[in-house]
N, C-alpha and C positions, 0 to 999 in steps of 0.2 A: 760733329761740330755744332750743329744747330742746338743740340741738347746742352752743351757747355755754354753757349751764348745765352740761352734763356736762363740758366742758373746764375750767370754773372749779373744779368739784369735784375733778377729777384734780390740778389744780395745787395746790389747798389740801392735799389728802392727801399729796402728795409733799413739800410744805414742812414739814408736821408730823412726817413720818417721820424715824427716826434715820439719820444718814448711815452708809453701809456702807464699811468700811475693808478693802481687799483687800491681803493681804501676799503678795508674790511671793517664791519661793525665790531664794537667792543663786546667780547664774550664774557658773561659773568660765570658761566660754567667752568671756564678755565681757572678763574680766580677761586671759585669754590673748591675745585679739585686741588688747587694749590694749597688753600687753607686747610682742607681736609688732610692732605698729606703732611702739612706742617704740624697740625694738631692731633695727628693720629696717636701720638704718644700720650696725650692727655685724656684719652677716652676712659681709662680706668679711674682717673681722678673724678671725671664727670659722673660716672656711675656711683662712686662712693658718695658724692655730694647729693645726688638724687635719692639715694637710699636713706641718707640721714634726714633729709627733708620729709620723706614719706613716714619715717619712724616718728618724727616730731609731730606730724599731723595726726598720726594714729594715737599717740600718747595724749594729745589734747582732746580729741573727739573720736574714739574708736568706732562708734556705730553711727556717726553723723552721715557718712556717705551712704550707707545702706538704708538708713531711715529716709533720707532725701530721695533715694532711688525708689523706695517703696511708696513714698508719698506721691511722687510723679506718676508711678504706675497706677495708683488708685485714682488720681485725677484724670489720667488718660482713659481708664476704664469707665469713669463716670461720664466723660464726654462721649464715649462710644455707646452709652446707653445700658451698660451692665448694672446689675444690682450691687452697688457699693454704697457705703455710707457717705453722706455729704461732709460730715465733720468727723475726723478720726484723730485720736490722741496719740501721744508718743508711746504710751504703754501698749496700745493696740498695734502700733507699727512694730514694736519690738516683738510682740507675739506673732506678728505676720512674718517677720524675718526668720523666726525659728522654724516655720513650715518650709518644707523642701519642694513639695510637688505643687503643680499649678492647680490641680483639683482641690487640694487641701486649702490653698489660699482662696479659691472661689467659694468654698463652703464657709470658711471663716468670715469672709466679707459679706456673704449672704446672711449669716447669723447676726453680724453687726448691723446690717441694714434693717432686718426685722426688729431688732432691739431698738434701733433709733426710731423706727416708725411707731412702735408701741409708746415710746416716750413722747413723741409729738402728739399722738392722739390723746394720751392722758393729759398732757398740758392743755390741749384745746378743750377737753371736757371740763377741766378745772376752771379755765377762763370763762367758759359758757355758764357754768354753775355760779361763778362769782358774779357775772353780769346779771343773771336771773335773780340772785339774792339781793343785789343792789336795787334792781327794779322793784322787787317785792317790798323792800324796805322803804323805798320812796313812795310806793302806793299805800302802805299801811302806816305812814307817819301820823295821819290824823286819827287813827283808831286809838281808843283808850287802852292803856297797858294794864294787865292784871298784876297787882302787887301782892296778891295773897300768898303765892309761892315764890320764893326767891330762886333765881336761876343759879345753878351750880356751874361755874366757869371751868373751862378745861385746865386753866392754870391751877385752880384749887385741887382738881383731881390729880394733876401731876405732883403737886406738893404732897398729897396723901400717899400716892404710890411711892414717891421717893422716901417718905418717912418710914413706910413699911419695909422697903428694901434696906434702908439704913439700920433699922432694928434687926433685920435678918443677918446683916453683916456681923452683929455682935452676939445675937442670941439664936439665930436660925440654924437649920441643919445644912451642912455643906453639900454641894453637888458639884462634882468635878467633871470637866471636859478635858479629855486627853488630847493635846495639840501636837502630837508627835507623828502625824501621818501625812505630812506635806510631801514626802517623797513617793507616796503611793497614789497620788492623784494628779490628774492633768490640770491645766489652767481653768478649764470650764468647771470641772468638779470642785476645784478650790473656790471658785466664785459661788457655786451653789452651797458649799459648806458654810461659807461666811454669811450668806443670806439666811440660811437656817439658824445659824447662831444668833443673828440679830432678831429673828422671829422668836427664838427661845428666850432671849433676854427680855423682849417686850412682853411675852406671855407671863414669865416669872414676875415681872414688875407689876403686872395687873392682878396677880393672884392674891387671895386672902391671907395665906400664910406662905410667903415666898421662900425659896431656897437662898442660901449664900453661894453664889456661883463662883467657881474657881476655874480660870483658864490656865491649867498647869502645862509646863513645857513650852510656853510661848516665847520663842527666841526673838530677840530684836533683829529687825530687818529680815525676817523670814517671810515666806509667802503668805502665811496667816497674818502676820503683823502688817505687811504692806496693804493687803486687801482690806483688813479691818480699818486701817487709817484712811484708806480711800473711800470706804463706805460711810463711816461715822464722821470723819474729820478729826483733826488732832484736838480741837477744843472739846468736842463732845466726848471723844474717847477718854480724855483725861478726867471728865466729870462723871463717867459711868460708875455706878455703885457695885462694882465687881472686883474680884481679886485676880489680876493678871500677873503671872510670875514666870520666871525662867525655870524655877525649881520643879522637880517632879512631885507627883502626889505621894510617892513613897517617902520623900523627905519631909513633907508637911504633916502627914497623918500617921498614926500607928498602923502597922501592917495588918494587925488582926481586925481593925475596924473597916478596912477597904473591901468593897465588893464590886467587881468589874461586871457590868451588864453587857452581855454579848449573846447573840442569837445562836451561836455554836456551842454554848455551854450545855452540859448534861444535867445540871442542877436547876430545879424550878424554884422560882421566887414566889412563895405562897403568902407570906405575911410581911407587912412593912415594919422595918425595924428603925426607929428614930435615932438609935445610937450608931448606926452604920453610916459610912460615907460611900455613896454610890458613884460609880465612874462610868462615863459614857464616852466612847471614842468619837472624836470630832472628825468624821470622815464620810464622804459621799462616794460610794463604791458602785459605779455603774457596770464595771466589768466583773463584779462579784468575785473578789479575791477572798474565798471563804477561809476562815481560820486565822486572819491576820490579827484581830483584836484578842482572840483566844490565845494565840501564841505569845502575844505581848504580855498578857496576864500571867501565863505560865512561866514566862521568863522571869517575871518579877515575883513569882510565888504568891499570887494573890487569889483570893476566893472569887469564883465566877458564878453567875446565875443568869437565867433567862426569864422573860415574862411568860406566864402560863397561857399562851395563845392556843396551843394545841388542846389544853384542858378545858377551855371555855368556848373556842370558836371552831366552826366547821371550815377548815382551810381548803380553799379551792386550788389556787395557783399562785405562782410567784414566790419569791424569797420572803423570809420572815424578818428581813431587815427593815426597820422603820426610820423615818427621818428624825432629825434632832428635835424639831418643834413638836412632833408627835410624841416623842419619848417624854419630854418635860410636861406635856399636857396629861399624859397617862400617869406619870409619877405624882404630879400635883393633885389630880383628882383622887387617886388612890390614897394619897396622904391625908386629904381632907375628909373623904367619905368612908374609906376602908372597904369599898365595894369594887370588885374587879369588873363587874358588868357595866358600871358607870364609867370606869376608867378605860376599858377596852372599846368603848364606843368611838374613840378617836382613831382606831385602826381603820384604814380605808375600806369601804364596803366592797370595792372591786376585788379584794383579795380573799374574801370569805363569804359564805352564804348565810351567816347568822350564828347566834349562840347555840350551844348544845341545849337541847330541850329538856335534858334530865334536870338541869338546874332550875327550870321553871315548872317542874311537875309534869313533864311531857316525856313519853317514851317513844323510841324510834322503832318502827316495824321493819320487816324484811323488804317491803316495797318502797322504802325511803319516804314513808308518809308519817307525819307527826300527828298524834291524836291525844287529846287530854285524858287524864285519868280521873277526871271529876265524875260524880254520879250522874250529872246531866248529860254527859257525852257517852257514846256507845263505841266500843272498840270493835269495829267491823271485822278486821282480819281475824281477831281472836274468836269471835262468834262463828265465823265461817269454818275456822279450823276445828273448833269444838264440835260443830254440827257434823263435819265430816268424820270426826273421830267417833261420835255416838252412832252415826249411821253404819260405819264399818263394824263397830262392836255389836250392833243389833243383827247384822248379817251373820256375824260369827256365831251369835247365840242361837239364831234360828237354824243355822246349819248344824250345829252340835246337837240340837234337839232332834232334828230329822235323822241324824246318824244314830242317835241313841234309840229312837223309836224303831228304826229299820232293823237294828240289831236285835 
């Protein structure tokens, strides 16, 4: 009974109490879930729209995102104190994107840093020399000038060289550079090739009897063409007194007049023929793909020849491939003088130990010593050998005499 009475009191108290109203905060997650459920059917449409936008951005600038990412990476490495260049171009960034490993990127950025430091130091030296010349000019303004000898200005020399090259384009002997090796070289090798071509063009321009240079097989917008425009500039490239053409050398010249110069040839070039058109492969091959130019010449059924370096030089080490500027110096000197000894002086001294002494009146002994055959010199090994021979002959004679006497 007591239990029922307490329950009735609790029920009555709960009836007379005021009702409690609980206010819950507004939940955004519920609305988000509701919107997600409502828009779940439009997810495929949203994906298609995003894909179309991404394709449009890629069509507008396909490499812009990768270039910006690499630029930010270079800036971050520069702030971290790594050896990276301060100023990097878009072409260098494109070359950086082609590298896949981190070590390759570090090596390339280190190479660009060293190259940039060389440019900075060279510019500082030029400015220092310019300031010194200006200071010397201000100091020597009061000194009387000698008017007995007229000064030859550099512009006058440029006009003279240009006139010679212009004459060579009409009357000179052609010299062909084969520009069909861009697929066999890396980017750095391509840059070295173009640098050597520029050096060759400058040397030929300063020669007494220059060649008529032909850049055959130079395709527009190729790796050769882009690097040449980058180095020369479009204005200077258009004013060069050379013949740059897309056509092959086989299409420009008769086949019987072409001679391909390659170190892998078995034929030796002894005499210079002014009626021939010599061809040089415009390639820097650090990995030494032997036989590439020879295979190209055989494919076109052209005559091949090599320089007589084995016949004139004591070769020590290294490949017999020469740079493009060394080749044109050798050919120009050989063309002007007709002497292989003067022409082959442009071969690097690190690759050989000198000329064969037979051509200078010197014979080579068994002990690798060179002794002149003049009357004033003495051939020591020959005397020693003859003395030994006479001594043994004398012993043989005395021995035969004793044997004859004893018998």
